[in-house]
C-alpha positions in Angstrom: 11.9 76.2 122.2 9.3 73.5 122.3 5.5 73.5 122.6 3.5 70.7 124.0 -0.3 70.9 124.0 -1.9 68.0 125.9 -4.9 66.1 124.5 -7.0 67.5 127.4 -5.9 71.1 126.6 -6.5 70.6 122.9 -10.0 69.3 123.4 -10.8 72.1 125.9 -9.6 74.8 123.5 -11.6 73.2 120.6 -14.8 73.5 122.7 -14.0 76.9 124.3 -13.0 78.6 121.1 -15.5 76.7 118.8 -12.6 75.6 116.6 -13.0 73.7 113.4 -10.5 71.5 111.5 -7.8 73.8 110.1 -8.3 76.6 112.6 -5.4 78.1 114.6 -4.6 79.1 118.1 -1.8 81.5 119.2 -0.2 81.5 122.6 1.2 84.7 124.0 2.3 86.3 127.3 -0.5 87.6 129.4 1.4 90.7 130.3 4.8 92.2 129.7 6.0 92.6 133.3 9.6 92.9 134.3 11.0 90.7 135.5 9.3 88.2 133.2 6.7 85.9 135.0 6.3 82.5 133.4 3.2 81.7 135.4 0.4 79.2 134.9 -2.0 81.7 133.3 -0.9 83.0 129.9 -2.8 84.3 126.8 -4.4 82.3 124.0 -6.7 83.3 121.2 -8.2 81.9 118.0 -5.8 83.0 115.2 -6.1 81.6 111.7 -3.5 83.9 110.2 -0.2 83.6 112.1 2.1 86.6 112.0 5.6 85.2 111.2 5.2 82.1 113.4 8.4 80.8 115.0 6.9 77.6 116.2 3.9 75.7 114.9 2.5 72.3 115.8 -0.7 70.6 114.5 -2.8 68.5 116.8 -6.4 67.3 116.5 -6.6 69.3 113.2 -5.8 72.6 114.9 -2.7 74.6 114.2 -1.1 75.8 117.5 1.6 78.5 117.2 3.7 81.2 118.7 4.3 84.3 116.7 7.7 86.0 116.2 6.7 89.0 118.4 6.5 86.6 121.4 9.8 84.9 120.9 11.3 86.8 123.8 8.9 85.1 126.2 8.9 81.6 125.0 12.6 81.1 123.8 14.8 78.9 125.9 11.7 77.1 127.3 9.6 74.1 126.7 6.0 75.3 127.2 3.4 72.8 128.1 -0.3 73.7 127.8 -2.6 71.5 129.9 -6.1 71.4 131.1 -7.6 70.0 134.4 -11.2 70.6 135.5 -10.1 72.0 138.8 -7.4 74.3 137.4 -8.7 75.2 134.0 -6.2 75.8 131.2 -2.7 76.3 132.5 0.9 76.6 131.3 4.1 75.2 132.7 7.6 76.1 131.6 10.8 74.2 131.8 14.3 75.2 130.8 15.3 74.3 127.2 18.9 74.3 126.0 18.2 75.8 122.6 20.1 79.0 123.1 23.2 80.3 121.4 24.9 83.4 122.9 21.6 84.5 124.4 19.4 84.3 121.3 17.2 81.5 120.5 18.1 79.2 117.6 14.6 80.0 116.1 15.3 83.7 116.2 18.7 83.2 114.5 17.0 81.0 111.8 14.4 83.7 111.3 17.0 86.3 110.6 18.8 84.2 108.0 
């Protein structure tokens, strides 16, 4: 599992959510449909108190994270968050070989 937040996306989120240095943003699935839809529009919100984060990156003074409850959606993927004026904020997903017997490595580490 990897998370990439582009400079354009980070700057847009800072303005959109009125973020200050040290604030946080969580990413989460927009809905819990079956089958899972890894589409371009997913959820994001200001969140300065992560709930058991399984992935955190810091960029432009902001802590971007994915919480444990959303591991099922983001595991086995590299998630890229980007921004373009004509598209707005959007997500892309690519396969990520970090799985072992169907469970993400991050999940297994969390249980240990």
